[in-house]
C-alpha positions as CSV (number, residue, x, y, z in Angstrom):
1,X,-99.9,-34.1,145.8
2,X,-96.7,-35.9,144.8
3,X,-98.5,-37.8,141.9
4,X,-99.7,-34.4,140.5
5,X,-96.1,-33.0,140.7
6,X,-94.8,-36.1,138.9
7,X,-97.5,-35.8,136.3
8,X,-96.7,-32.2,135.7
9,X,-93.0,-32.9,135.4
10,X,-93.7,-35.7,132.9
11,X,-95.9,-33.3,130.8
12,X,-93.1,-30.7,130.8
13,X,-90.5,-33.3,129.8
14,X,-92.6,-34.7,127.0
15,X,-93.3,-31.2,125.8
16,X,-89.7,-30.3,125.7
17,X,-88.8,-33.5,124.0
18,X,-91.5,-33.0,121.3
19,X,-90.9,-29.4,120.4
20,X,-87.9,-28.1,118.4
21,X,-87.0,-24.8,117.0
22,X,-85.3,-25.1,113.6
23,X,-83.3,-22.0,112.5
24,X,-83.7,-20.5,109.1
25,X,-80.4,-21.9,107.8
26,X,-81.2,-25.4,109.2
27,X,-83.3,-28.4,108.2
28,X,-84.5,-31.1,110.5
29,X,-84.3,-34.7,109.3
30,X,-86.8,-36.9,111.2
31,X,-86.3,-40.6,111.7
32,X,-89.1,-42.6,113.2
33,X,-87.9,-45.9,114.7
34,X,-84.7,-45.3,112.6
35,X,-86.6,-44.9,109.3
36,X,-86.6,-41.6,107.4
37,X,-90.1,-40.0,107.2
38,X,-89.7,-36.3,106.6
39,X,-87.5,-33.2,106.5
40,X,-88.7,-30.4,108.7
41,X,-88.6,-26.7,107.5
42,X,-87.5,-23.8,109.8
43,X,-89.8,-22.8,112.7
44,X,-91.3,-24.5,115.7
45,X,-91.7,-28.2,114.9
46,X,-93.2,-31.0,116.9
47,X,-92.2,-34.7,116.9
48,X,-93.3,-37.8,118.8
49,X,-91.2,-38.1,121.9
50,X,-89.1,-41.3,122.3
51,X,-90.3,-42.4,118.8
52,X,-88.9,-39.8,116.5
53,X,-85.3,-38.5,116.3
54,X,-84.6,-35.1,114.7
55,X,-81.2,-34.4,113.3
56,X,-80.3,-30.8,112.4
57,X,-78.4,-30.2,109.2
58,X,-76.7,-26.8,108.5
59,X,-77.4,-25.7,104.9
60,X,-75.0,-22.7,104.9
61,X,-72.1,-22.7,102.5
62,X,-69.1,-24.4,104.1
63,X,-65.6,-23.1,103.4
64,X,-63.2,-26.0,103.7
65,X,-59.4,-25.7,103.5
66,X,-57.8,-28.6,101.7
67,X,-54.4,-29.3,103.4
68,X,-51.2,-29.2,101.3
69,X,-50.8,-32.3,99.2
70,X,-47.5,-33.7,97.9
71,X,-47.8,-34.0,94.2
72,X,-45.4,-35.2,91.4
73,X,-46.5,-33.6,88.1
74,X,-46.7,-35.2,84.7
75,X,-43.1,-33.9,84.0
76,X,-41.7,-35.3,87.3
77,X,-41.6,-32.1,89.3
78,X,-42.2,-32.5,93.1
79,X,-44.3,-29.8,94.7
80,X,-47.0,-29.1,97.3
81,X,-50.5,-27.9,96.3
82,X,-53.3,-26.8,98.6
83,X,-56.8,-25.5,97.8
84,X,-60.1,-24.3,99.2
85,X,-63.5,-25.8,98.5
86,X,-66.9,-24.2,98.9
87,X,-70.0,-26.5,99.2
88,X,-73.4,-26.8,100.9
89,X,-75.9,-29.5,101.7
90,X,-78.8,-29.4,99.2
91,X,-80.6,-32.6,100.2
92,X,-80.3,-33.0,104.0
93,X,-81.7,-36.5,104.2
94,X,-79.0,-37.8,101.9
95,X,-76.3,-36.2,104.0
96,X,-77.7,-38.1,107.0
97,X,-78.5,-41.5,105.4
98,X,-76.1,-41.9,102.6
99,X,-72.8,-41.0,104.4
100,X,-71.6,-41.2,108.0
101,X,-69.7,-38.0,108.1
102,X,-70.2,-35.8,105.0
103,X,-67.7,-33.2,106.1
104,X,-64.8,-35.6,106.5
105,X,-65.8,-37.5,103.3
106,X,-65.9,-34.4,101.2
107,X,-62.5,-33.2,102.5
108,X,-60.8,-36.6,101.9
109,X,-62.2,-36.9,98.4
110,X,-61.2,-33.3,97.6
111,X,-57.6,-34.2,98.7
112,X,-57.4,-37.3,96.5
113,X,-58.9,-35.5,93.5
114,X,-56.5,-32.6,93.9
115,X,-53.5,-35.0,93.9
116,X,-54.9,-36.9,90.9
117,X,-55.6,-33.9,88.7
118,X,-52.3,-32.1,89.5
119,X,-50.3,-35.3,89.1
120,X,-51.6,-35.8,85.6
121,X,-50.7,-32.2,84.6
122,X,-47.3,-30.7,83.6
123,X,-45.9,-27.9,85.7
124,X,-46.3,-25.2,83.0
125,X,-49.9,-26.1,82.5
126,X,-50.5,-26.1,86.3
127,X,-49.1,-22.6,86.6
128,X,-50.8,-21.2,83.4
129,X,-54.2,-22.9,83.4
130,X,-55.2,-22.7,87.1
131,X,-58.8,-21.8,86.3
132,X,-59.2,-24.8,84.0
133,X,-57.9,-27.1,86.7
134,X,-60.2,-25.5,89.3
135,X,-63.2,-26.4,87.1
136,X,-62.0,-29.9,86.5
137,X,-61.5,-30.6,90.2
138,X,-64.9,-29.1,91.0
139,X,-66.6,-31.3,88.4
140,X,-65.0,-34.5,89.6
141,X,-65.7,-33.8,93.3
142,X,-69.3,-32.7,92.6
143,X,-70.1,-35.9,90.7
144,X,-69.2,-37.9,93.7
145,X,-70.7,-35.7,96.4
146,X,-74.0,-35.4,94.6
147,X,-74.9,-38.9,95.9
148,X,-74.5,-37.5,99.4
149,X,-76.8,-34.5,98.8
150,X,-73.9,-32.0,98.6
151,X,-73.3,-29.4,95.9
152,X,-69.8,-28.2,95.2
153,X,-70.1,-24.5,94.3
154,X,-66.4,-23.7,93.8
155,X,-62.9,-25.0,94.1
156,X,-59.8,-22.7,94.1
157,X,-56.1,-23.8,94.1
158,X,-54.5,-21.5,96.6
159,X,-50.7,-22.1,96.6
160,X,-48.2,-24.1,94.5
161,X,-45.1,-24.5,96.6
162,X,-42.0,-25.5,94.6
163,X,-38.7,-26.7,96.0
164,X,-36.0,-24.0,96.3
165,X,-33.8,-25.5,93.5
166,X,-36.8,-25.6,91.2
167,X,-37.6,-21.9,91.9
168,X,-34.0,-21.0,91.1
169,X,-34.2,-23.0,87.8
170,X,-37.4,-21.3,86.8
171,X,-35.9,-17.9,87.6
172,X,-32.9,-18.7,85.4
173,X,-35.2,-19.9,82.7
174,X,-37.2,-16.7,82.8
175,X,-34.1,-14.6,82.7
176,X,-32.8,-16.6,79.6
177,X,-36.2,-16.1,78.0
178,X,-36.0,-12.3,78.6
179,X,-32.5,-12.2,77.1
180,X,-33.6,-14.2,74.1
181,X,-36.5,-11.8,73.4
182,X,-34.2,-8.8,73.8
183,X,-31.8,-10.2,71.3
184,X,-34.6,-11.0,68.8
185,X,-35.9,-7.5,69.1
186,X,-32.5,-6.0,68.6
187,X,-31.8,-8.2,65.6
188,X,-35.2,-7.2,64.1
189,X,-34.3,-3.5,64.6
190,X,-30.9,-4.0,62.9
191,X,-32.5,-5.9,60.0
192,X,-35.1,-3.1,59.5
193,X,-32.3,-0.5,59.6
194,X,-30.3,-2.4,57.1
195,X,-33.3,-2.6,54.8
196,X,-33.7,1.2,55.0
197,X,-30.0,1.9,54.4
198,X,-30.0,-0.5,51.4
199,X,-33.0,1.3,50.0
200,X,-31.3,4.7,50.6
201,X,-28.1,3.6,49.0
202,X,-29.9,2.3,46.0
203,X,-31.6,5.7,45.5
204,X,-28.4,7.7,46.1
205,X,-26.4,5.5,43.7
206,X,-28.5,6.9,40.9
207,X,-27.8,10.5,41.9
208,X,-24.1,11.4,42.2
209,X,-24.9,14.8,43.5
210,X,-26.9,13.3,46.4
211,X,-23.8,11.3,47.4
212,X,-21.6,14.4,47.4
213,X,-24.2,16.4,49.4
214,X,-24.3,13.6,52.0
215,X,-20.5,13.7,52.2
216,X,-20.5,17.4,52.8
217,X,-23.2,17.1,55.4
218,X,-21.1,14.5,57.3
219,X,-18.1,16.8,57.2
220,X,-20.2,19.6,58.6
221,X,-21.5,17.4,61.5
222,X,-18.0,16.3,62.5
223,X,-16.7,19.9,62.4
224,X,-19.5,21.0,64.6
225,X,-19.0,18.3,67.3
226,X,-15.2,18.4,67.4
227,X,-12.8,21.4,67.8
228,X,-9.8,19.5,66.4
229,X,-8.7,19.8,62.7
230,X,-9.5,16.8,60.6
231,X,-8.2,16.3,57.1
232,X,-10.4,14.3,54.7
233,X,-9.7,13.4,51.1
234,X,-12.0,15.5,48.9
235,X,-13.5,13.4,46.0
236,X,-12.8,14.9,42.6
237,X,-16.4,14.2,41.6
238,X,-17.4,17.3,43.6
239,X,-15.3,19.5,41.3
240,X,-16.9,18.0,38.3
241,X,-20.3,18.9,39.7
242,X,-19.2,22.5,40.3
243,X,-17.6,22.7,36.8
244,X,-20.8,21.5,35.2
245,X,-22.8,24.1,37.0
246,X,-20.3,26.9,36.2
247,X,-20.1,25.8,32.6
248,X,-23.9,25.9,32.4
249,X,-23.9,29.5,33.7
250,X,-21.3,30.7,31.2
251,X,-23.3,29.4,28.3
């Protein structure tokens, strides 16, 4: 009786060792006596017990946070930069055979690439051309990890942390730039107004009556806005205009 129980136990153990359920998002890399022979698809899969080893590889997209890196930019500004990287395993057998720990290797290479790219870039470019830097980092990391069967789908620079004194300097620079633009706009407005006044003066200089009418209109505006009595010298040219008009009527 005992041999039968032992035999049944052995059969159960061998069955459990030979059957594996691979989930939809997984692939099973099979090594026979340490040599790669196949990649198993999802479902119930069987291997030879004590001969084959099955290593599960998750093929879902991995979201990995790249820790903050100390960077000195091309224009000698010290800052901290961190990023997030999205990737997935496209060729499971390479992730098993070509690299010992593909997660750690991808993270470390992303860190060094982030430092290298940001360190060769000036601060203004780093702040203004973030999308371009993302693509550059993605391309460099993807070229290396392709040998490990890993595809980098996206890289995003998250935060750029400047020193407090640098933030104050940038705020002062931005304020100075706003004041410069305001002065330029004001100067342009004054220049345009001067052009219009010059053109108006040129037209009025050819018509003496127009000058006198403008003078009278100015007097009327001042009298309307103020209750006090104001004495202005009256140009004699005004009388000449009236004399000419009265003389014309007598004739």
